[in-house]
C-alpha positions in Angstrom: -58.2 -126.1 132.9 -56.8 -124.9 129.6 -57.7 -121.2 129.0 -59.8 -120.4 126.0 -58.1 -118.7 123.0 -58.0 -114.9 123.1 -59.2 -115.0 126.8 -57.3 -111.8 127.6 -59.3 -109.8 125.1 -62.4 -108.0 126.4 -64.2 -108.8 123.1 -63.2 -110.8 120.0 -63.5 -107.6 117.9 -60.5 -106.2 119.8 -58.3 -108.5 117.7 -59.1 -106.3 114.7 -59.4 -103.0 116.5 -56.0 -103.4 118.2 -54.2 -104.8 115.1 -51.2 -102.6 114.1 -48.5 -102.7 111.4 -45.9 -104.0 113.9 -47.3 -107.4 113.2 -45.7 -107.3 109.8 -42.3 -107.6 111.6 -43.2 -111.2 112.0 -43.4 -111.6 108.2 -40.0 -109.8 107.9 -38.4 -112.2 110.5 -40.0 -115.4 109.1 -39.2 -114.4 105.5 -35.5 -113.6 106.2 -35.1 -117.0 108.0 -36.4 -118.7 104.8 -34.0 -116.8 102.6 -31.1 -117.4 105.0 -31.7 -121.2 105.0 -31.7 -121.2 101.2 -28.2 -119.5 101.3 -26.8 -121.8 104.0 -23.2 -122.3 102.9 -22.9 -126.0 103.9 -24.8 -128.9 102.3 -27.3 -130.1 104.9 -30.1 -132.3 103.7 -33.5 -130.6 104.0 -32.3 -127.1 104.9 -33.4 -125.4 101.7 -36.7 -127.4 101.7 -37.3 -126.1 105.2 -36.7 -122.6 103.9 -39.2 -123.1 101.1 -41.8 -124.3 103.6 -41.2 -121.2 105.8 -41.5 -119.0 102.7 -44.9 -120.5 101.8 -46.1 -120.1 105.5 -44.8 -116.5 105.3 -47.0 -115.8 102.3 -50.0 -116.9 104.2 -48.9 -114.9 107.3 -48.6 -111.8 105.1 -52.0 -112.3 103.6 -53.6 -112.7 107.1 -51.9 -109.6 108.4 -52.9 -107.6 105.4 -56.6 -108.7 105.7 -56.7 -107.9 109.5 -55.1 -104.5 109.0 -57.4 -103.7 106.1 -60.4 -104.7 108.3 -59.2 -102.3 111.0 -59.3 -99.4 108.5 -62.7 -100.5 107.3 -64.5 -101.2 110.6 -62.5 -99.0 113.0 -61.5 -96.1 110.8 -61.4 -93.4 113.6 -59.1 -95.5 115.7 -56.9 -96.7 112.8 -56.1 -93.1 111.7 -54.7 -92.3 115.1 -51.6 -94.1 114.1 -50.4 -91.1 112.1 -50.1 -89.0 115.3 -48.4 -91.7 117.4 -44.7 -91.3 117.8 -43.8 -95.0 117.5 -46.5 -97.1 115.9 -46.4 -95.0 112.7 -42.8 -96.2 112.2 -43.9 -99.7 111.6 -45.5 -98.9 108.3 -42.1 -99.6 106.9 -42.5 -103.2 108.0 -45.1 -103.8 105.3 -42.9 -103.3 102.2 -40.0 -105.1 104.0 -42.2 -108.1 104.7 -43.4 -108.0 101.0 -39.7 -107.9 99.9 -39.0 -111.3 101.6 -41.9 -112.8 99.6 -40.8 -111.5 96.2 -37.3 -112.7 96.9 -38.7 -116.1 97.7 -40.3 -116.2 94.3 -36.8 -115.9 92.8 -35.0 -118.2 95.2 -37.7 -120.9 95.5 -40.3 -120.2 92.9 -38.2 -120.3 89.8 -37.3 -123.9 90.5 -41.0 -124.9 90.6 -42.7 -122.5 88.2 -39.9 -121.2 85.9 -40.1 -117.7 84.4 -43.7 -117.0 85.7 -42.1 -116.7 89.1 -39.7 -114.1 87.8 -42.7 -112.2 86.3 -44.5 -112.3 89.6 -41.4 -111.1 91.4 -40.9 -108.2 89.0 -44.5 -107.0 89.5 -44.1 -107.3 93.3 -40.8 -105.4 93.1 -42.3 -102.4 91.5 -45.2 -102.4 94.0 -42.7 -102.8 96.9 -40.6 -99.9 95.6 -43.7 -97.7 95.5 -44.7 -98.6 99.1 -41.1 -98.2 100.3 -40.8 -94.7 98.8 -44.2 -93.8 100.3 -43.0 -94.8 103.7 -39.6 -93.0 103.3 -41.3 -89.7 102.5 -44.7 -89.7 104.3 -43.6 -91.0 107.7 -40.7 -88.5 108.2 -43.0 -85.7 107.0 -45.5 -86.8 109.7 -42.7 -86.7 112.2 -42.0 -83.2 111.2 -45.6 -82.0 111.3 -47.9 -84.1 113.5 -46.0 -86.2 115.9 -44.2 -85.3 119.1 -40.6 -86.5 119.4 -37.7 -85.7 121.7 -34.1 -86.8 121.6 -34.4 -88.5 124.9 -37.3 -90.7 123.7 -35.6 -91.6 120.4 -34.9 -95.2 119.6 -33.7 -97.2 116.5 -37.3 -97.6 115.4 -36.9 -94.3 113.6 -35.0 -96.4 111.0 -38.0 -98.6 110.0 -39.7 -96.3 107.5 -36.3 -95.3 106.0 -34.8 -98.8 105.6 -37.6 -100.2 103.5 -36.3 -98.5 100.3 -32.8 -100.1 100.6 -34.4 -103.5 101.2 -36.2 -103.0 97.9 -32.8 -102.0 96.3 -31.2 -105.2 97.5 -34.1 -107.2 96.1 -33.6 -105.4 92.8 -30.1 -106.8 92.7 -31.4 -110.3 93.3 -34.1 -109.8 90.7 -31.6 -108.6 88.0 -29.9 -112.0 88.3 -33.0 -113.6 86.7 -33.5 -110.9 84.0 -31.8 -110.5 80.6 -29.7 -107.5 79.8 -32.1 -105.0 78.2 -33.3 -101.4 78.8 -35.8 -102.5 81.4 -33.1 -104.2 83.4 -30.9 -101.1 83.2 -33.8 -99.1 84.6 -34.2 -101.4 87.5 -30.5 -101.3 88.2 -30.3 -97.5 88.2 -33.5 -97.1 90.1 -32.3 -99.6 92.7 -29.2 -97.4 93.3 -31.6 -94.4 93.7 -33.5 -96.4 96.3 -30.3 -97.3 98.0 -29.3 -93.7 98.3 -32.8 -92.7 99.4 -32.5 -95.1 102.3 -28.9 -95.7 103.3 -27.7 -92.1 103.5 -30.6 -90.9 105.8 -30.2 -94.1 107.9 -26.6 -93.3 108.5 -27.6 -89.8 109.7 -30.2 -91.3 112.0 -27.6 -93.7 113.4 -25.3 -90.7 114.2 -28.1 -89.0 116.1 -28.9 -92.3 117.9 -25.3 -92.5 119.1 -25.6 -89.0 120.5 -28.9 -89.8 122.1 -27.4 -92.8 123.9 -24.4 -90.9 125.1 -26.5 -88.1 126.5 -29.5 -90.1 127.8 -28.0 -93.7 128.1 -29.8 -96.8 127.1 -33.6 -96.9 126.4 -36.0 -98.6 128.8 -36.3 -102.3 129.1 -39.4 -102.5 126.9 -37.4 -100.9 124.0 -34.0 -102.6 124.7 -34.4 -105.0 121.8 -34.7 -102.1 119.4 -30.9 -101.8 119.6 -30.7 -104.7 117.1 -32.5 -102.5 114.5 -29.3 -100.5 114.0 -27.7 -103.5 112.2 -30.5 -103.6 109.6 -29.7 -100.6 107.4 -26.0 -101.4 107.4 -26.4 -105.1 106.6 -29.0 -104.4 103.9 -26.9 -101.5 102.5 -23.9 -103.9 102.2 -26.0 -106.6 100.6 -27.5 -104.1 98.1 -24.1 -102.9 97.0 -22.9 -106.5 96.5 -25.9 -107.7 94.6 -26.2 -104.6 92.4 -22.5 -104.5 91.8 -22.4 -108.1 90.8 -25.1 -107.7 88.2 -24.0 -104.3 86.8 -21.3 -105.5 84.4 -23.8 -107.9 82.8 -26.6 -105.4 82.6 -24.6 -102.4 81.4 -23.4 -103.7 78.1 -23.6 -100.4 76.1 -20.1 -99.2 75.2 -20.5 -96.0 77.1 -21.6 -97.8 80.3 -19.2 -100.8 80.4 -16.7 -98.9 82.6 -19.6 -97.9 84.9 -20.6 -101.6 85.4 -17.0 -102.5 86.2 -16.7 -99.6 88.7 -20.0 -100.6 90.3 -18.7 -104.2 90.8 -15.4 -103.2 92.4 -16.7 -100.3 94.5 -19.6 -102.6 95.6 -17.2 -105.0 97.2 -15.1 -102.4 98.9 -18.2 -100.4 100.1 -19.8 -103.6 101.4 -16.7 -104.5 103.4 -16.7 -101.0 105.0 -20.4 -101.2 105.8 -19.9 -104.7 107.2 -17.2 -103.4 109.6 -19.6 -100.7 110.7 -22.3 -103.2 111.2 -20.0 -105.4 113.3 -19.5 -102.4 115.7 -23.3 -102.0 116.1 -23.8 -105.8 116.5 -21.4 -106.0 119.4 -23.2 -103.0 121.0 -26.5 -104.7 120.5 -25.3 -107.9 122.2 -23.8 -106.0 125.1 -27.1 -104.0 125.5 -29.1 -107.3 125.5 -26.8 -108.9 128.1 -27.1 -105.7 130.2 -30.8 -106.0 130.4 -31.1 -109.8 130.7 -30.0 -109.4 134.3 -33.1 -107.3 134.9 -35.4 -109.3 132.6 -36.6 -108.4 129.2 -40.4 -108.1 128.9 -41.7 -109.8 125.8 -43.5 -107.8 123.2 -43.7 -107.6 119.4 -40.5 -105.6 119.4 -38.6 -108.9 120.0 -38.9 -109.5 116.2 -36.1 -107.0 116.0 -33.9 -110.0 116.9 -34.5 -111.5 113.5 -34.6 -109.4 110.4 -31.5 -107.2 111.1 -29.2 -110.1 111.9 -30.7 -112.0 109.0 -29.8 -109.4 106.4 -26.4 -109.0 108.0 -25.9 -112.8 107.7 -26.9 -112.7 104.0 -24.4 -109.8 103.4 -21.7 -111.8 105.2 -22.4 -115.0 103.1 -22.5 -112.9 99.9 -19.1 -111.4 100.8 -17.8 -114.9 101.4 -19.0 -116.1 98.0 -17.6 -113.1 96.1 -14.3 -112.6 97.9 -13.5 -116.3 98.8 -12.6 -115.2 102.4 -13.3 -118.2 104.6 -13.8 -116.1 107.7 -16.8 -114.5 106.2 -18.3 -118.0 105.5 -17.7 -119.1 109.1 -19.2 -115.9 110.5 -22.1 -116.0 108.1 -22.9 -119.6 109.3 -22.8 -118.4 112.9 -25.1 -115.5 112.2 -27.6 -117.8 110.4 -27.6 -120.1 113.4 -28.1 -117.1 115.7 -31.0 -116.0 113.5 -32.7 -119.4 113.6 -32.3 -119.6 117.4 -33.8 -116.1 117.8 -36.7 -116.9 115.4 -37.6 -120.1 117.3 -37.7 -118.3 120.6 -39.6 -115.3 119.3 -42.1 -117.4 117.3 -42.9 -119.5 120.3 -43.5 -116.5 122.5 -45.5 -114.8 119.8 -47.8 -117.9 119.3 -48.4 -118.0 123.0 -49.3 -114.3 123.0 -51.6 -114.8 120.1 -53.4 -117.6 121.8 -54.0 -115.6 124.9 -54.6 -112.3 123.0 -52.1 -110.4 125.1 -50.1 -109.1 122.0 -53.1 -107.3 120.4 -52.4 -103.9 121.9 -52.5 -100.6 119.9 -50.7 -97.9 122.0 -52.4 -95.2 119.8 -55.7 -96.3 121.3 -54.8 -95.9 124.9 -57.6 -94.4 126.9 -60.3 -95.3 124.3 -63.1 -97.8 124.7 -64.4 -100.4 122.3 -67.1 -99.0 120.0 -69.3 -100.8 117.5 -67.6 -101.2 114.1 -68.7 -99.2 111.1 -71.7 -100.9 109.5 -71.0 -102.1 106.0 -74.0 -100.2 104.6 -72.2 -96.9 105.6 -69.1 -97.7 103.5 
């Protein structure tokens, strides 16, 4: 007998009550696959079209996640606000602007071919919204870590990076957006603000990675349920490199004022060198992530929503690698970028399949911040 959908949930309302921001990591992973397929370096029939289909699916996925999470705040407010005290779930607020960034990038990569400049206008509005959300996460979540949440070095994992990395994802998106905008004061503002976002994110992230290295030396690898989080370390490095490349590539075209011409040229050259340095640092963390995964595969890796960490970090690293290949002409980067895109696609297929199965049975709808609480009736609409 085929089990009924959501048969593991005690009540259908639990789907909303237990819905947490970590579901937006699925929009991050699906969106980055779409963008990576569009940048695939070899001409393969249907690859970009497949990417566009995934992008459209991802828009629907983001809308569904947004509606479900909004419903949780409306109908289960007391339970929803507990996330601010939880030491891990609150980190996933950063997944919301990062998921949105893949959608706005898609309007540029796919939408401009279908709708022309209107897609650029939509992407521009979404970029400013994304920047606001990213900065809110970058400031609010660390402040909650300082004041309300309980953290120890031994329990630290790479998920500390999630609220910080969102700003540099927006910065990299700013570089892509500038490629579709004319050189004017507005474009200059986006360029310089993107560099501010880059600094707001990359520099704190590098500090967190240094602490993470110390934590693993002193306390060894995290538990099996958090083993996949090791892949998150690649995210800020790959995105940081991608941001430097895309912003540096557009800077000479945007900064046309006589007093800023040299600044644009400097941004382009330092962007390439800086990206190469970050790429090498990312390779170091990538090898460690692979070794960590192989180490735990012998014991078995329990599936959870954390498996989406297999997708977005390697996706942005692949895009940074392919961009380096295009700008520098180094064929090794093109080869490695192709390998990384294939890895990304394989990871996405596995994780998506397991996620769909978990959705069907309802086993993935678990909010750790609600542990020990029972289902209560939702807030009546007349009280809102």
